[in-house]
N, C-alpha and C positions, 0 to 999 in steps of 0.2 A: 846708455838707454834713457828713454822717455816715462818720468815715471806723474804717473794722472789718480789725480784722487776727486772723492766727488763733494759735489756743491751743495745746495741749493734743496734739500731733501730729497739725493738721490736723480735729477731731473738734470744736471749739466756737469757735464764734464772736462776738467781743462788741465795741462798741460805743462811744460816748461816753457815751449813756444809759446808763439802770442794764439794761435788758431785753437779755437772754441767752441765745442761742438755739442749742442743740446742733447739730450737721450729721453725715452720718453721711455712706459713700458708698453709691449700686444700683447694684448689679451691673449692666454692660450686656450681657453675651452674653447677654440674652434680655428680647424690646420691652418700656421700664421704664412703657407710661403706666399700667398698675391696678395699681401701687404708688404713688399719690396723685392725687387727683383734683384734674377744669380744668376749666372750663368754657369750654362752644361752644355752637355755634347747634344749631338742627333745624329740617332742612329735605326738603320731599320733591322730589323729582330726579322727571320726569316726562321717557318717552322712549318710541318708538316701536318695537314690534314689529317680526319678519320678516313677519306675516304682520297687521299692519295692526289688530293693537289694542295696547293703549297699555300701561306700567308705569308705574307709581308706586313711585317707595323711599326711607326717609328717608338723608339724610346728616348727619352733623354735624363732620367734615372738613370745610366747605364754611367761604368767606370771599368778599370782592370783593376781586380782584384787583388791586393797583395802586388812583392813584387813578380810571382810567378806568370805564368802561364794559365792565370784564369781571368775569367769577366763575368760582369754578372749584372742586372737590371732587376729592377725593381718591380712590380706587376700582379695588376688584382688576381684570384683564380675565378675569379668572373669572367676575365677573358680568354680569347681563342689561343692568343699567342700563349697565355702560362697553360693553360689544358694542354696546348699540343707538345708544349714541351718533355711534360708531367710523363706522357701517354710514350712517343717516340723516343725523347731521349738524347735526343739532337739538336742544338740550333746554326743559324748560321747571322753574326753580323757583317754588315756591308753599311764604309763611312759615306755620306752624301756630300759632294761639293758645293758650294753657297748657292750655281745656279739650279741645284739640282730642289727647292728648297719645294717649291711647288710640287713637285711628284710623291716630296715626301709627305708632306699632307696625305694631298691624295691614298696617301697609305693607311689612312687614322678613316677613311670614310667605312659608316654603317654597312653592315650585311642583309642582305633579300632572305626571307624565310627559308631557303633552301641548303644556306648557309653562303654562299657565296658574296662575294664582296666584288662588286665592276667598277669600283675605283683603281683597282688594283694593273685595269686595260692601261694606266697611267706610265706601268712601269715593265721597263724591260729587265727580263732575269740568263742568268745561265746556269749552269750544273753545277754544284759544289763541286773537288775534288776529294774530299775522305767523311764525309759524310753524305749522306741524304738528304740534299737542300737545294735550294739557290739562291744566288748570289746577286743583286741587283746591278746592272749595268751603269758605264760612268763614275760609279768610286770609285776614292784612290785604296782603302786596304776594306779589306775582306777577311775575318775570322770563321773559323770553320768549329766547333762546342763540340764534347758530348756534353753530356748534364753532369756534372758532378754531386749537384744536392739542389732543394727547397728547402727555405730556413723559411718558415710561419710566423707568425704573430708577433706583425709589424703593423696593427691597426688591420685594413682593409685587405692589408697588400702581403706576400711576402717576397724574397731575394731568394732568384733565380741564379742560379751560379754552375759555367760549363768550362770545361777545360781550353783550351785555345788546341785542336790534335793537327792543326793546320791554319795557316797565313799566308794570302800573296799581296801584292798591290803594284800599283804602277809606279813603274822605273820611276819614273821623272818627281815625284813624291818619297823617294827611299833615302833617308839624310847619309851623305857617305862624307868622310874624315876630311877630306882635303877642301870641303861646299863649305858654306860660308850657310850657317842656320839660319839667319833674315834674309837671304836672300831667296830661299828656297822657300819660306812661307809666305815674301812675299808672290812668285811664282805659281802656287800651291795654296793658295787662297783656305781660310776652315770655317767648315759650320758652325756655329754658338745656336744653341737655342737662350735666350731669355727669360726665361720663367718668371711670369705668366705671360703667354704668347707673343712672344719676338724674336726678334733674331739678329743675327750679324754677320757679316761675314769677314773674317778678322785675315789684313792683309802683314798688315805691321807688329814689330813685335822686339823685344829687347831682352838682353843678355840679362837670370834674373841674380839679384848681389848674394851668391850666396856669401857667410862668411869664410874668410881666410884658412881655417882650420873645422868647414865641413865635411865630414862626409858621410856623404847616401848607402 
């Protein structure tokens, strides 16, 4: 394993290899996340409005929670998605393809004074099966969730956690034991959000080099 030591008042790190990397501090008085790039998923979260309509909004601070069937996303209590999920107790998650990035962006459009979101006209939806909600046409993976809890206290945001009560996917996007994972990803590229403000289509991948004694 490479051993590192700090150099010159902590602004340079060197290892046993020839690689030398200069490291400097990032002020933490303000949020740090716009100072560098990080990779995240991009999903479309569907919720039911108070008037019975359905809203769809993009989220990138979203992920499975643990190894069980739970899914979560960060959201501000000021946003309709948070309000709707807390009130209705259900939400859906649709995973868009790279070619759907414009539609996903449109789902972030503003609301009119009557609370409607005209930009949602860019999305076609169909009813969920196990919850009262909608899923977005053209996506490759769909989750239907019942609200498990909302954890508050992360600054201006909360963590909205749902238990997955139904899941479905396009057959061509599902892993099978006798198929090559690299070929599957090449044929079904994944959409990634690169914070801040960029996206990528992931079609090339390599097996992760787990240690021989690794146990998940």
